[in-house]
C-alpha positions in Angstrom: 168.8 -70.9 -49.8 172.1 -72.2 -51.2 172.7 -76.0 -51.4 175.7 -77.9 -52.5 174.8 -80.5 -55.1 177.5 -82.9 -56.2 177.8 -83.9 -59.9 179.0 -87.4 -60.7 181.8 -88.0 -63.2 179.1 -88.8 -65.9 177.3 -85.5 -65.2 174.4 -86.6 -63.1 173.2 -84.7 -60.1 170.4 -85.2 -57.6 168.0 -82.6 -56.2 167.3 -83.1 -52.5 163.8 -84.6 -51.8 162.6 -81.5 -49.9 163.4 -79.3 -52.8 161.7 -81.7 -55.2 158.6 -81.7 -53.0 158.5 -77.9 -52.9 158.8 -77.7 -56.7 156.2 -80.4 -57.3 158.7 -82.8 -58.8 157.9 -85.7 -56.5 157.3 -88.1 -59.4 160.2 -86.9 -61.4 160.0 -84.3 -64.2 162.0 -81.9 -66.2 163.8 -78.8 -65.2 165.2 -76.1 -67.5 168.7 -74.8 -67.1 169.5 -71.2 -68.0 173.2 -70.2 -68.1 173.7 -66.7 -66.9 176.6 -64.4 -66.3 176.3 -65.3 -62.6 176.0 -69.0 -63.0 173.1 -71.4 -63.7 169.5 -71.2 -62.9 167.2 -74.3 -62.8 163.5 -73.8 -63.4 160.5 -76.1 -63.5 158.3 -76.1 -66.6 155.7 -73.9 -64.8 158.3 -71.5 -63.6 159.7 -71.2 -67.2 156.3 -70.6 -68.6 155.5 -67.9 -66.0 158.8 -66.2 -66.7 158.1 -66.2 -70.5 154.7 -64.8 -69.9 156.1 -62.1 -67.7 158.7 -61.2 -70.3 156.0 -61.1 -73.0 153.8 -58.8 -70.8 156.7 -56.3 -70.6 156.5 -55.9 -74.4 152.7 -56.1 -74.8 151.8 -54.0 -71.8 149.3 -56.8 -70.9 147.2 -55.9 -73.9 145.2 -59.1 -74.8 145.0 -57.9 -78.4 148.8 -58.4 -78.6 148.7 -62.1 -78.1 149.5 -64.6 -80.9 145.9 -66.0 -80.7 144.5 -62.5 -81.2 146.9 -61.9 -84.1 145.9 -65.1 -85.8 142.2 -64.3 -85.3 142.7 -60.9 -87.0 144.5 -62.6 -89.9 141.7 -65.1 -90.3 139.1 -62.3 -90.2 141.1 -60.3 -92.8 141.4 -63.3 -95.1 137.7 -64.2 -94.8 138.2 -67.6 -93.1 
């Protein structure tokens, strides 16, 4: 779906209500803007987290021992904490 969204001279723009409802932004909220070679992408916080997790999984192969929490736990065990 492609929508035209106008930007005011002071840089404000409004997302249509049906888009906000689908994205769970009915009470307001933050979106994250990524600038790409093709343009810009807006993501909700949950979409941004899911994307980061997917990128991390590419490098860890989904191995739970490759998480930050697992790393910190191993360091604690090594140091005797």
